[in-house]
C-alpha positions as CSV (number, residue, x, y, z in Angstrom):
1,M,173.1,14.4,235.3
2,S,173.9,17.5,233.3
3,A,177.4,19.0,233.4
4,Q,177.8,22.3,235.3
5,P,179.1,25.2,233.1
6,F,182.7,26.1,233.7
7,Q,182.8,29.4,235.7
8,L,185.6,31.8,235.1
9,N,186.6,34.3,237.8
10,D,187.8,37.8,236.8
11,D,191.5,36.9,237.5
12,L,191.3,33.8,235.2
13,V,189.5,35.8,232.5
14,Q,192.3,38.4,232.6
15,E,195.0,35.7,232.4
16,L,193.2,34.0,229.5
17,R,192.8,37.3,227.6
18,A,196.6,38.0,228.1
19,D,197.3,34.5,226.7
20,L,194.9,35.2,223.8
21,R,196.7,38.4,222.8
22,Q,200.1,36.7,222.9
23,L,198.8,34.0,220.5
24,Q,197.1,36.6,218.2
25,R,200.5,38.1,217.4
26,D,201.4,34.9,215.5
27,L,198.3,34.6,213.4
28,T,198.7,35.1,209.6
29,E,196.3,37.4,207.9
30,A,194.7,34.3,206.2
31,A,194.2,32.5,209.5
32,L,192.9,35.6,211.1
33,A,190.3,36.1,208.3
34,E,189.2,32.5,208.5
35,A,188.9,32.6,212.3
36,L,186.8,35.8,212.0
37,R,184.6,34.2,209.3
38,L,183.8,31.3,211.7
39,L,183.3,33.6,214.7
40,E,180.9,35.8,212.7
41,S,179.0,32.8,211.4
42,P,175.9,31.3,213.2
43,R,177.8,28.0,212.8
44,F,180.2,29.0,215.6
45,E,177.6,27.9,218.2
46,Q,177.9,24.3,216.8
47,L,181.7,24.2,217.1
48,T,182.9,21.2,219.1
49,E,186.1,20.7,221.1
50,Q,187.0,18.0,218.6
51,Q,186.7,20.5,215.7
52,V,188.9,22.9,217.6
53,R,191.6,20.2,217.9
54,E,191.2,19.4,214.2
55,V,191.9,23.0,213.2
56,A,195.0,23.0,215.5
57,E,196.1,19.8,213.8
58,Y,196.0,21.5,210.3
59,R,192.7,19.9,209.2
60,A,189.7,21.6,207.7
61,I,186.4,21.3,209.5
62,E,182.8,21.2,208.4
63,I,179.9,22.5,210.4
64,A,176.4,22.1,209.0
65,G,177.7,21.7,205.5
66,E,180.0,24.7,205.5
67,R,183.8,24.2,205.4
68,F,186.2,26.2,207.4
69,F,190.0,26.3,207.4
70,Q,190.5,24.7,204.1
71,P,193.1,24.5,202.9
72,A,195.0,24.2,206.2
73,F,196.7,27.3,207.3
74,S,200.3,27.6,208.4
75,R,199.3,29.0,211.7
76,S,196.5,26.5,212.5
77,K,197.6,25.9,216.0
78,E,197.1,29.6,216.8
79,A,193.8,29.6,215.0
80,G,192.7,26.5,216.9
81,A,193.7,28.3,220.1
82,M,191.6,31.3,219.1
83,L,188.6,29.1,218.7
84,G,189.2,27.4,222.1
85,F,189.5,30.9,223.7
86,A,186.2,31.9,222.0
87,R,184.5,28.9,223.5
88,L,185.7,29.9,227.0
89,L,185.5,33.7,226.9
90,G,182.7,34.1,224.4
91,A,182.8,34.6,220.6
92,D,182.0,38.3,220.9
93,N,185.1,39.0,223.1
94,V,187.5,37.1,220.8
95,R,185.8,38.4,217.6
96,D,186.2,42.0,218.9
97,D,189.9,41.4,219.6
98,L,190.5,39.8,216.2
99,T,188.7,42.6,214.4
100,R,190.9,45.2,216.1
101,L,193.9,43.2,215.2
102,R,192.8,43.0,211.6
103,G,192.3,46.7,211.5
104,S,195.8,47.4,212.9
105,I,197.3,45.0,210.4
106,R,195.5,46.8,207.6
107,D,196.6,50.2,208.9
108,R,200.3,49.1,209.0
109,S,200.1,47.7,205.5
110,V,199.0,51.1,204.0
111,A,202.0,53.2,202.9
112,P,202.2,56.7,204.3
113,G,200.3,59.1,202.1
114,E,198.4,56.2,200.5
115,P,194.6,56.5,200.6
116,T,192.8,53.8,202.6
117,S,189.6,52.2,201.6
118,G,186.7,52.4,204.0
């Protein structure tokens, strides 16, 4: 017997997205970049719950010969949570949030009057 996919109602999705944004504030730039690297990779579809737990426990993971989160990041618990949310809400939703977050971090790191790249 096959397992039924977990269905999220709109209220639960909104609650999960609020929790996701709360966790995103604690990500380091390195963990953010590595989470995005995995979310943008075709390897994300092969990510397992066990691998999400391994990231949260500060261990690198390997998916189809490609290593992610090595060396372990100081905010691996948050990065692991991001991956778990991506499995629930969809990689595109979480990737879009993280991409906006990375953009805002870069904007804040540019001194006033300093030219930006891009």
